[in-house]
N, C-alpha and C positions, 0 to 999 in steps of 0.2 A: 885802581887795579882789580882785575879780576882775581878771584879765589882760584887756589891752585886744585881744589878740586872740587866737586859737585858735593855743596849744602844743600843738603835735601832737606834738613830741619827747618833752615832759614827761607827756602823756598816755600815750604808748607807753610810756615807763619804770616808770609808776607800774602801770599794765597788766601789763607783766612780772612786778614785784614782787607785786602780788598773786596773778595766775596761776601763779606761780611758787614760792610759798611750800609749803612741806609739813610735817605734824606731825613733828619728829623723835625718835624712840626712842633711838637710841643715839649716844653722845656723846666726844668725844677727853676724856681727864681734864685738859688743861691747862684751869684757870680761865677765862675770860673777864674782862678787865680792868673795873675799877668804873666808870670812865671811860663804858666804851662801855653800860653799863647805865643808868647816869643820863642820858646824852642820849638813849637810848629812851624813859627814864620822860618825860622833858622833852618829847617831843614826842605822847607817848602823851597826858599831860594836857590835850591841846589836844581831845578828843573831844565831840563835844555833850553838853550835859547841860542839860537842861531846868532853868530858873531858876539856871544857872550854880552850881549848888550843889556839884559838885566832890565826890563822895561818896564818892570812891574811897580806899582807905588801903592803901598797899603795904609789905610786909613784906619786906627782903632777908636771908634766914636765912643765918646761917653754917653751918659745919662740925659743930658740937656740935647744933644745933639739928635739922638734917638727918640727923644717927645717930638722933636719939631719934624722930622723923616715920617714919623708915625702920623702926624696932623696933617703933612703935606699930603702922604699917600689917603688917608680918610677923605680929604676933598675931594681927590681923584673919585673914590669910591662912592663918595654922596652922589655926584655928577650923573654917574653912570647907573647907580644900583639904590639910589635914595638914604635916607638918614639913617634908617635901621642898620642898613650893612654896613655903612660905614662905622657907625658905633659899635657892630660886633669886631670890624677889621681895627679898629683903633685899639679896642679892650686887648684882642690877641698880639699885636704888635707891641705894646708897651709892656706885655706881658715877655718878652724873649730877654735875657740874661745880658746877651752878649754882641757886639754886631762889628763886622769888619767891612771895609768897601776898599774892593780891589780896582783899580784902573791900569790902563797900559799906556805910555806914551804914545802920541801919534807921530807920524812921520811922514814926511811929504814924498817918499818912495811907497808906492801903495802894497809892493811887494813885501818890503820890510815890515811895514805896517803890517800886514797880515802875518807875517812869520813872527813879529813880537806880540801880537794877541794871540796866538796860539800857544806861545810860550808862556804867558800869562794864564791861560787853561792847565797848562800842565801845571804851574805853580798852584794853580787852585785845587786841583788834584792830589797834589802832594800835600798843602794844607790839608785836607778834609781826611786822607788816610790817618794821616800823623796824628791829630785831632783824634780819629776815632781810635786808634792803639791808647791814645790817653783816656779814654772812654768820656769823650766830649763828643756829642751831635754837632751836626752842621746841617745846614739848610742853605744852597746858592739860589739866589733869586735873582731874577732880570725884569721884575715888573716895571710898570709905566714909569713909575717914581725915578727910578733909575737913569730915566733919559729926559728928567725935566734940569732946566737950568738952574734951577732953585734949589736941588740938591747940590749941584757944585758950588753953589754960594753959601750953603748951609756947611759943608765941608770944608772949602777953602782950596776948591783947584779950579782951574782953568780948563773949559771943556774944548777951548781951541789946540790945547797942549796935550790932554790927556781923557781919553775914552773910558768908560766906565765898563769892567768884564762881568761886575756882579756884587752884588750887597750880601756878605756871609752872615747868618745869625748862627751861634754857638751857643752851646750850655749842656751841662748833664741832662740826657732826655729823660722825660717824663714816661715815655712809653717808645719803645724801638718798633716802627711799623713791620710788617711781615715781609719776606724775600717775595718778590714778584718773579715769576718764569721769565727767563730771557732765551731768546733763540737762539737753537744750536748754531755751534761756531760754523756755519756753512756760507759766510762771506768769504771766505779764501779762495780766492783765484790765482792759481798757478799759473804762470806765462813764462814759456820757456824759450 
């Protein structure tokens, strides 16, 4: 239900969270308590989703699976960029304290599958904003490793039934990137 009166303070706080959120690349080594992540996921699931399909599946990845995915990614990097680049990438990925994988259920109806994927993207935004409000940084990545069948095997989902929306790294930020300028809101076209 919409509030009876304009709540300027709530709007201002929400705008600050939205405009202040940054993609975090470097994290402090300490893990974020599970209750913070579970609370953020509880809020994230209120994303809009057509027909209330709730098409998202979230996998909280433990240290063993994280290391296996990091190694899988390092193999990809080694093939393309060499052993030195792979070692650097492996070290960086192994330093990330928390990982989630978000998938969307597939559907035989292409329109429904598109709507469900969009709903998962809305959920991802809710997740990142809620984490940011809890002083937890996040990075949403869709690198080549997220499309590999081996990833699905490591995590334990069937790629015929679910498609990866993204791999989400999270933790307390070691540093917060500067704000990049955004284009003015000149994308609005009024059609009467």
